[in-house]
C-alpha positions as CSV (number, residue, x, y, z in Angstrom):
1,M,-46.1,77.8,65.1
2,F,-43.4,78.3,62.4
3,S,-42.8,75.8,59.7
4,W,-40.1,75.3,57.9
5,Y,-39.0,72.5,55.8
6,Q,-39.1,69.7,58.0
7,S,-39.0,71.4,61.5
8,K,-42.1,72.8,63.2
9,L,-41.5,75.5,65.2
10,E,-44.3,76.0,68.4
11,L,-44.3,78.5,71.4
12,G,-47.2,78.8,74.2
13,F,-47.7,81.3,77.2
14,R,-49.9,80.8,80.2
15,Y,-51.5,82.8,83.1
16,D,-52.3,82.0,86.4
17,K,-53.7,84.0,89.6
18,L,-54.5,82.1,92.2
19,S,-56.4,83.5,96.0
20,Q,-55.9,81.2,98.9
21,Q,-58.2,82.0,102.1
22,N,-58.4,79.5,105.1
23,S,-61.8,80.2,107.9
24,A,-59.1,82.1,109.8
25,K,-59.0,85.2,107.4
26,H,-55.6,84.0,106.5
27,K,-55.4,85.0,103.2
28,V,-52.8,84.2,99.7
29,D,-52.6,85.5,96.3
30,D,-50.0,84.7,93.9
31,E,-49.7,85.1,89.6
32,H,-47.0,83.3,87.4
33,I,-46.4,83.6,83.9
34,N,-45.2,80.2,82.1
35,A,-43.6,79.8,78.9
36,S,-43.0,76.7,76.4
37,V,-40.9,76.2,73.2
38,K,-41.5,73.2,71.1
39,L,-39.2,73.0,68.2
40,S,-39.8,69.3,65.9
41,R,-38.1,68.3,63.3
42,A,-38.9,65.2,60.7
43,V,-35.8,63.3,60.2
44,S,-37.1,60.4,58.0
45,Q,-40.4,60.1,56.8
46,T,-41.3,57.6,60.1
47,A,-39.3,59.4,62.8
48,Q,-39.4,63.0,64.5
49,L,-37.6,64.7,66.9
50,Q,-39.3,67.1,69.2
51,L,-37.2,68.8,71.9
52,D,-39.4,70.5,75.0
53,I,-38.3,73.9,77.3
54,A,-41.0,75.3,79.9
55,N,-41.0,76.7,82.8
56,G,-44.4,75.7,84.9
57,F,-45.2,75.8,88.9
58,R,-47.3,74.2,91.4
59,Y,-49.1,76.3,93.7
60,P,-49.5,74.2,97.1
61,S,-52.9,72.8,97.7
62,L,-55.3,73.4,100.4
63,S,-54.9,70.5,102.7
64,E,-51.0,71.4,102.0
65,R,-51.6,75.1,103.1
66,Y,-54.6,74.5,105.6
67,Y,-55.1,71.5,107.5
68,S,-54.1,70.2,110.0
69,G,-55.4,66.7,111.7
70,T,-56.0,63.1,111.6
71,T,-55.9,60.8,108.5
72,P,-55.2,57.6,107.7
73,R,-51.4,58.4,107.8
74,G,-51.9,59.8,111.0
75,Q,-51.1,62.8,112.0
76,I,-50.9,66.0,109.3
77,L,-49.7,69.3,110.5
78,A,-50.9,71.9,107.5
79,N,-47.8,75.0,106.8
80,E,-49.5,78.6,106.0
81,N,-46.0,79.9,104.5
82,L,-45.7,77.3,102.2
83,K,-44.3,78.7,98.5
84,A,-45.5,78.1,94.8
85,E,-43.2,75.2,93.4
86,T,-41.4,76.7,90.6
87,S,-39.2,74.6,87.6
88,L,-37.6,75.3,84.5
89,G,-37.4,71.6,82.6
90,A,-36.5,70.4,78.9
91,Q,-37.4,67.1,77.3
92,L,-36.3,64.8,74.0
93,A,-37.9,62.4,72.4
94,I,-37.7,60.2,69.5
95,N,-41.1,58.8,68.2
96,W,-40.4,56.2,65.3
97,A,-43.4,54.4,63.2
98,L,-41.3,51.3,62.4
99,A,-43.7,49.5,60.3
100,D,-47.4,49.7,60.1
101,T,-48.0,47.8,63.1
102,W,-45.0,48.9,64.7
103,Q,-44.8,52.5,67.3
104,F,-41.4,53.0,68.9
105,D,-41.3,56.5,71.8
106,T,-39.0,57.3,74.4
107,S,-38.3,60.5,76.1
108,I,-35.1,61.2,78.1
109,Y,-35.8,64.6,80.7
110,H,-34.4,67.1,83.0
111,Y,-36.2,69.6,85.5
112,T,-35.0,71.8,88.0
113,L,-37.1,72.8,90.5
114,D,-37.0,75.8,93.2
115,D,-39.5,76.1,96.7
116,Y,-39.5,71.9,95.4
117,I,-43.0,71.6,98.1
118,E,-42.5,68.3,100.3
119,R,-44.4,65.9,103.0
120,Y,-41.5,65.3,105.7
121,R,-42.0,63.8,109.1
122,L,-41.8,66.5,111.6
123,N,-41.6,64.1,114.1
124,E,-42.7,59.7,114.9
125,Q,-46.5,60.9,114.4
126,T,-46.7,64.6,112.3
127,L,-46.2,64.9,109.1
128,S,-45.8,68.0,108.0
129,Y,-45.3,70.5,104.6
130,R,-42.0,72.6,103.7
131,N,-40.3,73.7,100.8
132,L,-37.1,72.9,99.0
133,A,-34.6,75.7,98.3
134,K,-33.4,73.3,94.9
135,A,-34.2,70.7,93.4
136,K,-34.2,67.8,90.5
137,I,-35.9,65.4,88.8
138,K,-34.8,63.3,86.1
139,G,-35.8,60.5,83.9
140,I,-36.1,58.0,81.0
141,E,-39.4,56.4,79.0
142,V,-40.1,53.5,76.8
143,A,-43.0,52.3,74.6
144,L,-43.4,50.6,72.1
145,R,-47.4,49.9,70.3
146,W,-47.9,46.1,68.3
147,Q,-50.5,46.0,66.9
148,P,-50.9,42.7,64.4
149,S,-54.4,42.9,63.6
150,A,-57.1,44.9,63.7
151,L,-58.2,43.4,66.9
152,I,-55.8,42.9,69.2
153,E,-52.8,45.1,70.6
154,H,-49.7,45.4,72.9
155,H,-48.3,48.3,74.7
156,F,-44.9,47.6,76.3
157,S,-43.0,50.9,78.4
158,Y,-40.5,51.3,80.5
159,Q,-39.8,54.8,83.0
160,H,-37.3,55.0,85.6
161,Q,-37.4,58.6,87.0
162,T,-34.7,60.2,90.3
163,G,-35.1,62.7,92.4
164,E,-32.5,64.4,95.0
165,D,-32.4,67.9,96.4
166,R,-28.8,69.7,96.3
167,D,-27.9,67.9,99.7
168,N,-28.5,64.8,97.3
169,N,-31.0,63.6,99.3
170,T,-34.2,62.1,97.6
171,L,-38.1,63.2,96.8
172,A,-40.9,62.8,97.9
173,D,-43.3,61.0,95.3
174,L,-41.2,60.0,92.6
175,H,-43.3,57.3,90.2
176,P,-41.5,53.9,90.8
177,N,-39.4,52.5,88.1
178,A,-41.4,49.7,86.3
179,L,-42.0,47.8,83.0
180,K,-45.3,46.9,82.0
181,W,-47.0,45.0,79.2
182,Q,-50.6,45.7,78.2
183,S,-53.0,44.0,75.7
184,L,-56.3,44.7,74.5
185,L,-58.6,41.6,72.2
186,S,-61.1,43.1,71.2
187,M,-64.0,41.4,69.0
188,K,-67.7,42.5,68.2
189,Q,-69.1,41.5,71.2
190,I,-65.8,40.6,73.4
191,N,-62.9,42.3,74.7
192,I,-60.2,41.0,76.3
193,S,-57.4,43.3,78.6
194,H,-54.5,42.5,80.6
195,S,-51.5,44.5,82.6
196,L,-48.6,42.5,83.7
197,S,-46.5,45.1,85.5
198,Y,-42.5,45.0,87.2
199,R,-42.3,47.1,89.9
200,F,-38.4,47.3,90.6
201,K,-36.9,47.2,94.8
202,Q,-37.1,50.8,95.9
203,D,-34.5,50.9,99.0
204,D,-34.0,54.5,98.3
205,V,-36.4,56.8,99.9
206,A,-37.4,59.4,101.1
207,S,-37.7,60.5,104.6
208,S,-41.0,59.9,105.0
209,E,-41.3,57.2,103.2
210,Q,-40.6,53.1,103.4
211,A,-38.6,50.6,100.9
212,R,-40.7,48.7,98.5
213,D,-40.0,45.3,97.9
214,S,-40.0,44.2,94.2
215,A,-43.8,42.9,93.1
216,L,-45.1,41.6,89.9
217,I,-48.8,43.1,88.7
218,W,-51.3,41.2,87.1
219,D,-54.4,42.5,86.5
220,M,-57.2,40.6,83.9
221,S,-60.7,41.9,82.4
222,L,-63.6,40.1,80.0
223,S,-66.0,41.4,79.2
224,Y,-69.5,41.0,77.0
225,Q,-71.9,42.7,75.5
226,L,-75.7,41.3,76.3
227,N,-77.1,43.7,73.6
228,Q,-76.9,47.9,72.9
229,Q,-77.6,48.3,76.8
230,Q,-76.7,45.4,78.8
231,S,-72.8,43.8,79.2
232,I,-71.6,42.2,82.2
233,S,-67.9,41.9,82.9
234,L,-65.4,39.8,84.7
235,I,-62.1,41.4,86.3
236,V,-59.5,39.5,88.1
237,N,-57.2,41.7,89.6
238,N,-53.6,41.3,91.5
239,L,-53.9,37.2,90.0
240,T,-50.1,36.9,91.0
241,N,-51.3,37.6,95.2
242,E,-48.7,40.2,95.9
243,H,-47.9,41.4,99.4
244,Y,-47.0,44.9,97.9
245,Y,-47.8,48.6,99.2
246,A,-50.2,50.8,97.0
247,S,-47.2,54.0,97.4
248,A,-43.9,55.0,99.2
249,D,-45.8,56.4,101.7
250,D,-44.5,55.2,105.0
251,K,-47.8,55.1,106.0
252,A,-49.8,53.4,103.1
253,S,-51.3,50.2,104.0
254,F,-51.4,47.3,101.1
255,E,-53.1,46.6,98.3
256,P,-55.4,43.9,98.2
257,K,-53.9,40.4,97.6
258,R,-56.1,38.4,94.2
259,N,-59.7,39.8,94.1
260,V,-62.0,38.6,91.8
261,T,-65.4,41.4,90.6
262,L,-68.5,40.1,88.6
263,K,-70.2,43.6,87.7
264,T,-72.9,44.3,84.7
265,E,-74.1,47.6,83.4
266,Y,-77.4,48.2,81.9
267,I,-77.8,52.2,79.9
268,F,-81.1,52.9,80.7
């Protein structure tokens, strides 16, 4: 790490080596060297600007490379010839303490990917995996934290992500575009929390995925500490009773409708 004036420069390196083999003695050995550069600068007493540039990788998982069989999503056919996915990306972030009780963070990012590992539909009954020669993912994340007192804090966030291959087809497994509000009230023996999120309608999906309607999802919990050993909690999930899918996977099941859980924990 190097520092001068109001700026800092950090360099990082990482080496990974992997070996995978199935029962049929098909073996793959692979290795990658990654590097990262982080440049941060204080633009005021309360704000900091940060730029990250790095390359990365993702090895195919054992199931992607070797497992073929029946799953809740249907038939899966592995691909022994999958190559590791590699990426080069940049992220620009701003961290700003607006006041003693407010913190604002935002970042934009862009990644280019080679050999992106995609799940796709081989036929009506079967899913498999393949490498895409080129792909790109970009997005923005915004977060606002408000702590009006020592007892309560609120977190507001927004995320938006898009991804395409070189033929402008939408990538699978992207994060859903969503708004979220979370809050926590902490007292001596009682904790009350809630999470209210809005998932935007999703029409532009990959070939192995399904369109999803917008959904407003509200979860709440109340916990009470009876003594040092025991606590009791009341949890209400999907308070709005939304009918929504767990993911964009075209075999995904619906999440449970409104449900209530009462539980207790005892520490011996």
